[in-house]
All heavy atoms as TSV, in Angstrom:
chain	resi	resn	atom	element	x	y	z
A	1	ALA	N	N	2.501	15.716	9.029
A	1	ALA	CA	C	3.245	16.103	10.208
A	1	ALA	C	C	2.295	16.524	11.326
A	1	ALA	O	O	2.541	16.238	12.491
A	1	ALA	CB	C	4.240	17.213	9.888
A	2	ALA	N	N	1.205	17.203	10.966
A	2	ALA	CA	C	0.252	17.672	11.977
A	2	ALA	C	C	-0.385	16.511	12.733
A	2	ALA	O	O	-0.762	16.659	13.896
A	2	ALA	CB	C	-0.832	18.526	11.321
A	3	LEU	N	N	-0.492	15.355	12.095
A	3	LEU	CA	C	-1.067	14.177	12.750
A	3	LEU	C	C	-0.020	13.360	13.499
A	3	LEU	O	O	-0.345	12.381	14.153
A	3	LEU	CB	C	-1.758	13.294	11.709
A	3	LEU	CG	C	-2.974	13.899	11.015
A	3	LEU	CD1	C	-3.448	12.974	9.898
A	3	LEU	CD2	C	-4.084	14.160	12.007
A	4	GLY	N	N	1.245	13.757	13.372
A	4	GLY	CA	C	2.319	13.026	14.027
A	4	GLY	C	C	2.767	11.792	13.262
A	4	GLY	O	O	3.425	10.923	13.814
A	5	TRP	N	N	2.415	11.709	11.975
A	5	TRP	CA	C	2.750	10.530	11.179
A	5	TRP	C	C	4.125	10.628	10.525
A	5	TRP	O	O	4.701	9.619	10.147
A	5	TRP	CB	C	1.693	10.285	10.120
A	5	TRP	CG	C	0.349	9.931	10.679
A	5	TRP	CD1	C	-0.003	9.812	11.989
A	5	TRP	CD2	C	-0.831	9.645	9.937
A	5	TRP	NE1	N	-1.334	9.484	12.110
A	5	TRP	CE2	C	-1.861	9.372	10.864
A	5	TRP	CE3	C	-1.115	9.599	8.587
A	5	TRP	CZ2	C	-3.155	9.046	10.463
A	5	TRP	CZ3	C	-2.411	9.284	8.190
A	5	TRP	CH2	C	-3.420	9.003	9.120
A	6	VAL	N	N	4.627	11.864	10.374
A	6	VAL	CA	C	5.966	12.078	9.831
A	6	VAL	C	C	6.673	13.137	10.654
A	6	VAL	O	O	6.042	14.019	11.241
A	6	VAL	CB	C	5.950	12.513	8.346
A	6	VAL	CG1	C	5.434	11.415	7.447
A	6	VAL	CG2	C	5.172	13.786	8.141
A	7	ASN	N	N	7.986	13.035	10.676
A	7	ASN	CA	C	8.818	14.029	11.342
A	7	ASN	C	C	9.009	15.219	10.401
A	7	ASN	O	O	8.654	15.161	9.219
A	7	ASN	CB	C	10.182	13.424	11.689
A	7	ASN	CG	C	10.064	12.326	12.721
A	7	ASN	OD1	O	9.478	12.518	13.783
A	7	ASN	ND2	N	10.602	11.163	12.410
A	8	ALA	N	N	9.593	16.280	10.922
A	8	ALA	CA	C	9.846	17.480	10.121
A	8	ALA	C	C	10.706	17.176	8.894
A	8	ALA	O	O	10.554	17.820	7.862
A	8	ALA	CB	C	10.507	18.553	10.986
A	9	ASP	N	N	11.578	16.179	9.002
A	9	ASP	CA	C	12.441	15.833	7.867
A	9	ASP	C	C	11.769	14.872	6.884
A	9	ASP	O	O	12.367	14.450	5.905
A	9	ASP	CB	C	13.761	15.246	8.356
A	9	ASP	CG	C	13.608	13.914	9.073
A	9	ASP	OD1	O	12.467	13.425	9.230
A	9	ASP	OD2	O	14.647	13.360	9.491
A	10	GLY	N	N	10.505	14.527	7.153
A	10	GLY	CA	C	9.759	13.666	6.241
A	10	GLY	C	C	9.835	12.186	6.546
A	10	GLY	O	O	9.160	11.389	5.893
A	11	THR	N	N	10.618	11.795	7.536
A	11	THR	CA	C	10.686	10.385	7.887
A	11	THR	C	C	9.424	9.975	8.650
A	11	THR	O	O	8.833	10.774	9.366
A	11	THR	CB	C	11.932	10.070	8.742
A	11	THR	OG1	O	11.911	10.900	9.904
A	11	THR	CG2	C	13.222	10.299	7.954
A	12	VAL	N	N	9.040	8.741	8.462
A	12	VAL	CA	C	7.813	8.230	9.065
A	12	VAL	C	C	8.041	7.936	10.551
A	12	VAL	O	O	9.057	7.365	10.936
A	12	VAL	CB	C	7.352	6.953	8.332
A	12	VAL	CG1	C	6.071	6.407	8.947
A	12	VAL	CG2	C	7.139	7.231	6.853
A	13	THR	N	N	7.072	8.334	11.379
A	13	THR	CA	C	7.133	8.061	12.816
A	13	THR	C	C	6.484	6.705	13.111
A	13	THR	O	O	5.832	6.118	12.248
A	13	THR	CB	C	6.378	9.140	13.601
A	13	THR	OG1	O	4.991	9.071	13.246
A	13	THR	CG2	C	6.925	10.533	13.322
A	14	LEU	N	N	6.636	6.242	14.330
A	14	LEU	CA	C	5.960	5.012	14.738
A	14	LEU	C	C	4.445	5.172	14.625
A	14	LEU	O	O	3.739	4.236	14.247
A	14	LEU	CB	C	6.349	4.633	16.167
A	14	LEU	CG	C	7.791	4.169	16.362
A	14	LEU	CD1	C	8.067	3.904	17.847
A	14	LEU	CD2	C	8.083	2.941	15.538
A	15	GLU	N	N	3.948	6.368	14.942
A	15	GLU	CA	C	2.521	6.641	14.793
A	15	GLU	C	C	2.102	6.548	13.326
A	15	GLU	O	O	1.018	6.067	13.007
A	15	GLU	CB	C	2.155	8.015	15.359
A	15	GLU	CG	C	2.285	8.133	16.857
A	15	GLU	CD	C	3.707	8.502	17.304
A	15	GLU	OE1	O	4.602	8.672	16.436
A	15	GLU	OE2	O	3.920	8.596	18.510
A	16	GLY	N	N	2.960	7.015	12.431
A	16	GLY	CA	C	2.690	6.931	11.004
A	16	GLY	C	C	2.642	5.495	10.516
A	16	GLY	O	O	1.767	5.125	9.726
A	17	VAL	N	N	3.559	4.688	11.001
A	17	VAL	CA	C	3.567	3.270	10.646
A	17	VAL	C	C	2.299	2.597	11.153
A	17	VAL	O	O	1.645	1.836	10.428
A	17	VAL	CB	C	4.834	2.562	11.199
A	17	VAL	CG1	C	4.742	1.060	11.015
A	17	VAL	CG2	C	6.085	3.120	10.533
A	18	ALA	N	N	1.926	2.893	12.385
A	18	ALA	CA	C	0.710	2.303	12.961
A	18	ALA	C	C	-0.527	2.733	12.180
A	18	ALA	O	O	-1.414	1.917	11.904
A	18	ALA	CB	C	0.585	2.684	14.433
A	19	ALA	N	N	-0.587	4.007	11.801
A	19	ALA	CA	C	-1.731	4.498	11.029
A	19	ALA	C	C	-1.790	3.806	9.674
A	19	ALA	O	O	-2.864	3.386	9.226
A	19	ALA	CB	C	-1.637	6.008	10.846
A	20	ARG	N	N	-0.656	3.673	9.021
A	20	ARG	CA	C	-0.630	2.992	7.727
A	20	ARG	C	C	-1.085	1.548	7.876
A	20	ARG	O	O	-1.856	1.039	7.052
A	20	ARG	CB	C	0.766	3.029	7.120
A	20	ARG	CG	C	0.818	2.363	5.746
A	20	ARG	CD	C	2.223	2.450	5.144
A	20	ARG	NE	N	2.217	1.941	3.795
A	20	ARG	CZ	C	2.354	0.654	3.478
A	20	ARG	NH1	N	2.479	-0.251	4.429
A	20	ARG	NH2	N	2.356	0.264	2.214
A	21	ASN	N	N	-0.638	0.879	8.913
A	21	ASN	CA	C	-1.057	-0.508	9.137
A	21	ASN	C	C	-2.567	-0.614	9.355
A	21	ASN	O	O	-3.205	-1.540	8.842
A	21	ASN	CB	C	-0.297	-1.106	10.315
A	21	ASN	CG	C	1.160	-1.359	9.987
A	21	ASN	OD1	O	1.551	-1.435	8.819
A	21	ASN	ND2	N	1.986	-1.470	11.018
A	22	ARG	N	N	-3.135	0.332	10.099
A	22	ARG	CA	C	-4.594	0.342	10.299
A	22	ARG	C	C	-5.326	0.573	8.979
A	22	ARG	O	O	-6.324	-0.106	8.682
A	22	ARG	CB	C	-5.000	1.425	11.309
A	22	ARG	CG	C	-4.655	1.106	12.746
A	22	ARG	CD	C	-5.304	2.087	13.719
A	22	ARG	NE	N	-4.993	3.480	13.436
A	22	ARG	CZ	C	-3.925	4.132	13.888
A	22	ARG	NH1	N	-3.050	3.505	14.662
A	22	ARG	NH2	N	-3.730	5.405	13.597
A	23	ILE	N	N	-4.838	1.499	8.186
A	23	ILE	CA	C	-5.461	1.793	6.886
A	23	ILE	C	C	-5.365	0.581	5.972
A	23	ILE	O	O	-6.337	0.219	5.294
A	23	ILE	CB	C	-4.809	3.033	6.249
A	23	ILE	CG1	C	-5.165	4.278	7.060
A	23	ILE	CG2	C	-5.226	3.188	4.788
A	23	ILE	CD1	C	-4.315	5.494	6.746
A	24	GLU	N	N	-4.213	-0.056	5.922
A	24	GLU	CA	C	-4.038	-1.250	5.089
A	24	GLU	C	C	-4.975	-2.376	5.531
A	24	GLU	O	O	-5.581	-3.046	4.704
A	24	GLU	CB	C	-2.589	-1.730	5.121
A	24	GLU	CG	C	-1.628	-0.832	4.376
A	24	GLU	CD	C	-1.875	-0.817	2.872
A	24	GLU	OE1	O	-2.382	-1.813	2.309
A	24	GLU	OE2	O	-1.559	0.210	2.252
A	25	ALA	N	N	-5.096	-2.587	6.835
A	25	ALA	CA	C	-5.976	-3.649	7.342
A	25	ALA	C	C	-7.430	-3.363	6.981
A	25	ALA	O	O	-8.170	-4.268	6.574
A	25	ALA	CB	C	-5.816	-3.790	8.860
A	26	GLU	N	N	-7.833	-2.109	7.090
A	26	GLU	CA	C	-9.208	-1.740	6.742
A	26	GLU	C	C	-9.447	-1.879	5.239
A	26	GLU	O	O	-10.504	-2.347	4.806
A	26	GLU	CB	C	-9.519	-0.317	7.219
A	26	GLU	CG	C	-10.932	0.136	6.962
A	26	GLU	CD	C	-11.998	-0.602	7.776
A	26	GLU	OE1	O	-11.675	-1.516	8.563
A	26	GLU	OE2	O	-13.182	-0.263	7.609
A	27	THR	N	N	-8.472	-1.492	4.444
A	27	THR	CA	C	-8.578	-1.661	2.995
A	27	THR	C	C	-8.713	-3.139	2.641
A	27	THR	O	O	-9.559	-3.515	1.817
A	27	THR	CB	C	-7.346	-1.056	2.292
A	27	THR	OG1	O	-7.270	0.335	2.615
A	27	THR	CG2	C	-7.422	-1.210	0.786
A	28	ASP	N	N	-7.887	-3.972	3.248
A	28	ASP	CA	C	-7.981	-5.422	3.004
A	28	ASP	C	C	-9.363	-5.952	3.362
A	28	ASP	O	O	-9.967	-6.717	2.610
A	28	ASP	CB	C	-6.927	-6.177	3.819
A	28	ASP	CG	C	-5.511	-5.940	3.324
A	28	ASP	OD1	O	-5.341	-5.375	2.229
A	28	ASP	OD2	O	-4.579	-6.330	4.049
A	29	ARG	N	N	-9.877	-5.534	4.502
A	29	ARG	CA	C	-11.196	-5.997	4.946
A	29	ARG	C	C	-12.282	-5.585	3.957
A	29	ARG	O	O	-13.146	-6.378	3.579
A	29	ARG	CB	C	-11.508	-5.443	6.334
A	29	ARG	CG	C	-12.819	-5.971	6.927
A	29	ARG	CD	C	-13.169	-5.289	8.246
A	29	ARG	NE	N	-13.582	-3.911	8.093
A	29	ARG	CZ	C	-14.783	-3.529	7.638
A	29	ARG	NH1	N	-15.679	-4.422	7.294
A	29	ARG	NH2	N	-15.077	-2.240	7.545
A	30	LEU	N	N	-12.232	-4.337	3.524
A	30	LEU	CA	C	-13.262	-3.833	2.624
A	30	LEU	C	C	-13.168	-4.422	1.213
A	30	LEU	O	O	-14.181	-4.566	0.534
A	30	LEU	CB	C	-13.197	-2.299	2.555
A	30	LEU	CG	C	-13.567	-1.569	3.844
A	30	LEU	CD1	C	-13.244	-0.089	3.725
A	30	LEU	CD2	C	-15.033	-1.783	4.183
A	31	CYS	N	N	-11.968	-4.755	0.779
A	31	CYS	CA	C	-11.772	-5.267	-0.585
A	31	CYS	C	C	-11.879	-6.790	-0.683
A	31	CYS	O	O	-11.971	-7.323	-1.794
A	31	CYS	CB	C	-10.422	-4.811	-1.120
A	31	CYS	SG	S	-10.363	-3.038	-1.437
A	32	GLU	N	N	-11.868	-7.472	0.432
A	32	GLU	CA	C	-11.889	-8.938	0.415
A	32	GLU	C	C	-13.039	-9.503	-0.417
A	32	GLU	O	O	-12.814	-10.419	-1.212
A	32	GLU	CB	C	-11.918	-9.478	1.843
A	32	GLU	CG	C	-11.668	-10.969	1.941
A	32	GLU	CD	C	-12.920	-11.799	1.732
A	32	GLU	OE1	O	-14.029	-11.310	2.045
A	32	GLU	OE2	O	-12.797	-12.938	1.248
A	33	PRO	N	N	-14.263	-8.982	-0.314
A	33	PRO	CA	C	-15.340	-9.541	-1.140
A	33	PRO	C	C	-15.089	-9.395	-2.647
A	33	PRO	O	O	-15.450	-10.275	-3.430
A	33	PRO	CB	C	-16.576	-8.732	-0.726
A	33	PRO	CG	C	-16.249	-8.197	0.627
A	33	PRO	CD	C	-14.763	-7.983	0.627
A	34	ILE	N	N	-14.460	-8.317	-3.040
A	34	ILE	CA	C	-14.141	-8.114	-4.458
A	34	ILE	C	C	-13.161	-9.179	-4.926
A	34	ILE	O	O	-13.362	-9.823	-5.959
A	34	ILE	CB	C	-13.556	-6.709	-4.675
A	34	ILE	CG1	C	-14.576	-5.644	-4.314
A	34	ILE	CG2	C	-13.064	-6.544	-6.119
A	34	ILE	CD1	C	-13.998	-4.248	-4.200
A	35	TRP	N	N	-12.078	-9.363	-4.167
A	35	TRP	CA	C	-11.053	-10.333	-4.572
A	35	TRP	C	C	-11.594	-11.758	-4.525
A	35	TRP	O	O	-11.210	-12.598	-5.336
A	35	TRP	CB	C	-9.796	-10.175	-3.714
A	35	TRP	CG	C	-9.066	-8.921	-4.079
A	35	TRP	CD1	C	-8.952	-7.797	-3.332
A	35	TRP	CD2	C	-8.402	-8.645	-5.314
A	35	TRP	NE1	N	-8.258	-6.842	-4.018
A	35	TRP	CE2	C	-7.902	-7.339	-5.239
A	35	TRP	CE3	C	-8.178	-9.377	-6.476
A	35	TRP	CZ2	C	-7.185	-6.744	-6.272
A	35	TRP	CZ3	C	-7.472	-8.782	-7.512
A	35	TRP	CH2	C	-6.983	-7.493	-7.410
A	36	ARG	N	N	-12.475	-12.031	-3.577
A	36	ARG	CA	C	-13.073	-13.361	-3.510
A	36	ARG	C	C	-13.822	-13.663	-4.807
A	36	ARG	O	O	-13.726	-14.752	-5.359
A	36	ARG	CB	C	-14.009	-13.475	-2.304
A	36	ARG	CG	C	-14.488	-14.891	-2.070
A	36	ARG	CD	C	-15.341	-15.083	-0.805
A	36	ARG	NE	N	-15.354	-14.004	0.146
A	36	ARG	CZ	C	-16.436	-13.258	0.432
A	36	ARG	NH1	N	-17.581	-13.461	-0.166
A	36	ARG	NH2	N	-16.360	-12.308	1.337
A	37	SER	N	N	-14.550	-12.672	-5.321
A	37	SER	CA	C	-15.304	-12.888	-6.556
A	37	SER	C	C	-14.397	-12.992	-7.774
A	37	SER	O	O	-14.735	-13.665	-8.746
A	37	SER	CB	C	-16.333	-11.769	-6.748
A	37	SER	OG	O	-15.697	-10.537	-7.027
A	38	VAL	N	N	-13.244	-12.359	-7.741
A	38	VAL	CA	C	-12.288	-12.419	-8.854
A	38	VAL	C	C	-11.603	-13.787	-8.897
A	38	VAL	O	O	-11.324	-14.316	-9.968
A	38	VAL	CB	C	-11.245	-11.284	-8.729
A	38	VAL	CG1	C	-10.105	-11.459	-9.701
A	38	VAL	CG2	C	-11.917	-9.932	-8.922
A	39	GLY	N	N	-11.333	-14.340	-7.744
A	39	GLY	CA	C	-10.677	-15.639	-7.651
A	39	GLY	C	C	-9.173	-15.545	-7.808
A	39	GLY	O	O	-8.617	-14.502	-8.158
A	40	ASP	N	N	-8.518	-16.663	-7.553
A	40	ASP	CA	C	-7.052	-16.707	-7.610
A	40	ASP	C	C	-6.522	-16.411	-9.006
A	40	ASP	O	O	-5.543	-15.691	-9.171
A	40	ASP	CB	C	-6.538	-18.069	-7.133
A	40	ASP	CG	C	-6.750	-18.281	-5.646
A	40	ASP	OD1	O	-6.985	-17.294	-4.914
A	40	ASP	OD2	O	-6.686	-19.449	-5.209
A	41	GLY	N	N	-7.180	-16.983	-10.015
A	41	GLY	CA	C	-6.726	-16.762	-11.390
A	41	GLY	C	C	-6.844	-15.306	-11.803
A	41	GLY	O	O	-5.935	-14.745	-12.429
A	42	GLY	N	N	-7.960	-14.685	-11.465
A	42	GLY	CA	C	-8.145	-13.271	-11.784
A	42	GLY	C	C	-7.176	-12.385	-11.035
A	42	GLY	O	O	-6.658	-11.409	-11.582
A	43	ALA	N	N	-6.911	-12.729	-9.784
A	43	ALA	CA	C	-5.956	-11.951	-8.990
A	43	ALA	C	C	-4.552	-12.072	-9.576
A	43	ALA	O	O	-3.823	-11.081	-9.653
A	43	ALA	CB	C	-5.976	-12.408	-7.538
A	44	ALA	N	N	-4.189	-13.272	-10.007
A	44	ALA	CA	C	-2.871	-13.472	-10.625
A	44	ALA	C	C	-2.764	-12.665	-11.913
A	44	ALA	O	O	-1.736	-12.033	-12.184
A	44	ALA	CB	C	-2.624	-14.949	-10.890
A	45	ARG	N	N	-3.822	-12.669	-12.708
A	45	ARG	CA	C	-3.812	-11.900	-13.959
A	45	ARG	C	C	-3.702	-10.417	-13.670
A	45	ARG	O	O	-2.974	-9.693	-14.352
A	45	ARG	CB	C	-5.071	-12.207	-14.777
A	45	ARG	CG	C	-5.157	-11.452	-16.071
A	45	ARG	CD	C	-4.065	-11.876	-17.046
A	45	ARG	NE	N	-4.225	-11.143	-18.288
A	45	ARG	CZ	C	-3.230	-10.624	-18.975
A	45	ARG	NH1	N	-1.979	-10.797	-18.589
A	45	ARG	NH2	N	-3.459	-9.964	-20.091
A	46	PHE	N	N	-4.410	-9.937	-12.680
A	46	PHE	CA	C	-4.314	-8.535	-12.291
A	46	PHE	C	C	-2.880	-8.183	-11.917
A	46	PHE	O	O	-2.358	-7.138	-12.307
A	46	PHE	CB	C	-5.259	-8.228	-11.135
A	46	PHE	CG	C	-5.164	-6.805	-10.658
A	46	PHE	CD1	C	-5.760	-5.778	-11.369
A	46	PHE	CD2	C	-4.470	-6.500	-9.497
A	46	PHE	CE1	C	-5.664	-4.466	-10.942
A	46	PHE	CE2	C	-4.374	-5.192	-9.057
A	46	PHE	CZ	C	-4.969	-4.169	-9.781
A	47	GLY	N	N	-2.234	-9.072	-11.160
A	47	GLY	CA	C	-0.837	-8.850	-10.788
A	47	GLY	C	C	0.062	-8.716	-12.001
A	47	GLY	O	O	0.958	-7.865	-12.040
A	48	GLU	N	N	-0.174	-9.548	-13.005
A	48	GLU	CA	C	0.600	-9.463	-14.244
A	48	GLU	C	C	0.371	-8.126	-14.941
A	48	GLU	O	O	1.308	-7.498	-15.432
A	48	GLU	CB	C	0.200	-10.586	-15.198
A	48	GLU	CG	C	0.574	-11.968	-14.722
A	48	GLU	CD	C	-0.092	-13.062	-15.570
A	48	GLU	OE1	O	-0.768	-12.738	-16.574
A	48	GLU	OE2	O	0.069	-14.241	-15.218
A	49	LEU	N	N	-0.882	-7.716	-15.007
A	49	LEU	CA	C	-1.222	-6.479	-15.718
A	49	LEU	C	C	-0.687	-5.226	-15.033
A	49	LEU	O	O	-0.316	-4.252	-15.688
A	49	LEU	CB	C	-2.741	-6.368	-15.879
A	49	LEU	CG	C	-3.384	-7.409	-16.790
A	49	LEU	CD1	C	-4.903	-7.327	-16.683
A	49	LEU	CD2	C	-2.925	-7.243	-18.232
A	50	ILE	N	N	-0.648	-5.247	-13.713
A	50	ILE	CA	C	-0.240	-4.044	-12.983
A	50	ILE	C	C	1.281	-4.002	-12.736
A	50	ILE	O	O	1.807	-2.969	-12.307
A	50	ILE	CB	C	-1.035	-3.910	-11.662
A	50	ILE	CG1	C	-1.015	-2.469	-11.189
A	50	ILE	CG2	C	-0.528	-4.864	-10.599
A	50	ILE	CD1	C	-2.009	-2.127	-10.142
A	51	LEU	N	N	1.976	-5.058	-13.038
A	51	LEU	CA	C	3.416	-5.103	-12.784
A	51	LEU	C	C	4.175	-3.925	-13.406
A	51	LEU	O	O	5.023	-3.328	-12.725
A	51	LEU	CB	C	4.017	-6.433	-13.243
A	51	LEU	CG	C	5.504	-6.613	-12.955
A	51	LEU	CD1	C	5.784	-6.504	-11.460
A	51	LEU	CD2	C	5.979	-7.951	-13.488
A	52	PRO	N	N	3.914	-3.524	-14.650
A	52	PRO	CA	C	4.651	-2.370	-15.185
A	52	PRO	C	C	4.409	-1.079	-14.400
A	52	PRO	O	O	5.329	-0.271	-14.227
A	52	PRO	CB	C	4.117	-2.233	-16.618
A	52	PRO	CG	C	3.579	-3.583	-16.960
A	52	PRO	CD	C	3.075	-4.151	-15.662
A	53	ILE	N	N	3.208	-0.894	-13.892
A	53	ILE	CA	C	2.913	0.296	-13.088
A	53	ILE	C	C	3.675	0.220	-11.768
A	53	ILE	O	O	4.305	1.187	-11.334
A	53	ILE	CB	C	1.398	0.432	-12.850
A	53	ILE	CG1	C	0.686	0.654	-14.185
A	53	ILE	CG2	C	1.090	1.548	-11.848
A	53	ILE	CD1	C	-0.818	0.511	-14.107
A	54	HIS	N	N	3.634	-0.940	-11.133
A	54	HIS	CA	C	4.368	-1.141	-9.876
A	54	HIS	C	C	5.859	-0.881	-10.083
A	54	HIS	O	O	6.496	-0.188	-9.284
A	54	HIS	CB	C	4.151	-2.561	-9.352
A	54	HIS	CG	C	5.155	-2.964	-8.335
A	54	HIS	ND1	N	5.112	-2.516	-7.036
A	54	HIS	CD2	C	6.254	-3.751	-8.434
A	54	HIS	CE1	C	6.149	-3.021	-6.370
A	54	HIS	NE2	N	6.846	-3.764	-7.206
A	55	THR	N	N	6.393	-1.420	-11.174
A	55	THR	CA	C	7.824	-1.272	-11.467
A	55	THR	C	C	8.185	0.206	-11.637
A	55	THR	O	O	9.203	0.667	-11.114
A	55	THR	CB	C	8.191	-2.078	-12.719
A	55	THR	OG1	O	7.862	-3.453	-12.481
A	55	THR	CG2	C	9.666	-1.962	-13.041
A	56	ALA	N	N	7.353	0.958	-12.350
A	56	ALA	CA	C	7.618	2.384	-12.559
A	56	ALA	C	C	7.565	3.160	-11.247
A	56	ALA	O	O	8.415	4.010	-10.987
A	56	ALA	CB	C	6.615	2.955	-13.556
A	57	ILE	N	N	6.580	2.862	-10.410
A	57	ILE	CA	C	6.464	3.543	-9.117
A	57	ILE	C	C	7.647	3.199	-8.230
A	57	ILE	O	O	8.239	4.071	-7.582
A	57	ILE	CB	C	5.128	3.187	-8.436
A	57	ILE	CG1	C	3.961	3.792	-9.209
A	57	ILE	CG2	C	5.112	3.643	-6.984
A	57	ILE	CD1	C	2.599	3.302	-8.762
A	58	ASP	N	N	8.030	1.948	-8.213
A	58	ASP	CA	C	9.155	1.503	-7.405
A	58	ASP	C	C	10.456	2.140	-7.868
A	58	ASP	O	O	11.311	2.523	-7.062
A	58	ASP	CB	C	9.250	-0.022	-7.448
A	58	ASP	CG	C	10.223	-0.568	-6.436
A	58	ASP	OD1	O	10.234	-0.099	-5.284
A	58	ASP	OD2	O	10.972	-1.500	-6.810
A	59	ALA	N	N	10.609	2.308	-9.190
A	59	ALA	CA	C	11.851	2.855	-9.753
A	59	ALA	C	C	12.115	4.291	-9.298
A	59	ALA	O	O	13.269	4.687	-9.175
A	59	ALA	CB	C	11.801	2.795	-11.277
A	60	VAL	N	N	11.068	5.057	-9.027
A	60	VAL	CA	C	11.284	6.443	-8.591
A	60	VAL	C	C	11.367	6.559	-7.071
A	60	VAL	O	O	11.503	7.646	-6.542
A	60	VAL	CB	C	10.199	7.397	-9.148
A	60	VAL	CG1	C	10.272	7.457	-10.659
A	60	VAL	CG2	C	8.812	7.024	-8.672
A	61	GLY	N	N	11.283	5.425	-6.378
A	61	GLY	CA	C	11.490	5.419	-4.929
A	61	GLY	C	C	10.269	5.754	-4.108
A	61	GLY	O	O	10.384	6.043	-2.919
A	62	THR	N	N	9.095	5.708	-4.696
A	62	THR	CA	C	7.871	6.045	-3.965
A	62	THR	C	C	7.683	5.180	-2.731
A	62	THR	O	O	7.277	5.658	-1.683
A	62	THR	CB	C	6.647	5.925	-4.896
A	62	THR	OG1	O	6.861	6.767	-6.021
A	62	THR	CG2	C	5.375	6.325	-4.193
A	63	TYR	N	N	7.953	3.904	-2.863
A	63	TYR	CA	C	7.741	2.982	-1.747
A	63	TYR	C	C	8.780	3.155	-0.647
A	63	TYR	O	O	8.535	2.815	0.497
A	63	TYR	CB	C	7.766	1.536	-2.205
A	63	TYR	CG	C	6.674	1.199	-3.214
A	63	TYR	CD1	C	6.983	0.526	-4.387
A	63	TYR	CD2	C	5.342	1.504	-2.980
A	63	TYR	CE1	C	5.999	0.185	-5.304
A	63	TYR	CE2	C	4.362	1.184	-3.878
A	63	TYR	CZ	C	4.691	0.527	-5.034
A	63	TYR	OH	O	3.714	0.194	-5.934
A	64	ALA	N	N	9.926	3.697	-0.975
A	64	ALA	CA	C	11.025	3.817	-0.006
A	64	ALA	C	C	10.631	4.627	1.224
A	64	ALA	O	O	11.083	4.336	2.318
A	64	ALA	CB	C	12.247	4.425	-0.675
A	65	VAL	N	N	9.777	5.623	1.073
A	65	VAL	CA	C	9.401	6.448	2.223
A	65	VAL	C	C	8.582	5.671	3.237
A	65	VAL	O	O	8.443	6.082	4.374
A	65	VAL	CB	C	8.631	7.727	1.807
A	65	VAL	CG1	C	9.494	8.645	0.972
A	65	VAL	CG2	C	7.359	7.370	1.092
A	66	LEU	N	N	8.046	4.523	2.835
A	66	LEU	CA	C	7.244	3.726	3.751
A	66	LEU	C	C	8.073	2.665	4.460
A	66	LEU	O	O	7.592	2.040	5.394
A	66	LEU	CB	C	6.088	3.058	2.987
A	66	LEU	CG	C	5.144	4.027	2.286
A	66	LEU	CD1	C	4.142	3.262	1.454
A	66	LEU	CD2	C	4.446	4.927	3.282
A	67	GLY	N	N	9.271	2.433	3.981
A	67	GLY	CA	C	10.097	1.373	4.517
A	67	GLY	C	C	10.554	1.654	5.885
A	67	GLY	O	O	10.626	0.961	6.801
């Protein structure tokens, strides 16, 4: 809230969305060399392995606050 990324009620502000987008873009840029070395097959396998974790996080609504 102090950075203006969320309102007092916890909802995300436009500034919060913009900050998240900047962070995501920077993360993608920094991780690109790692994923390039893993390749498409390795990335697909990683997706399979992490699916149960994603499903559990999604089930409790963690992602909903970013929507």
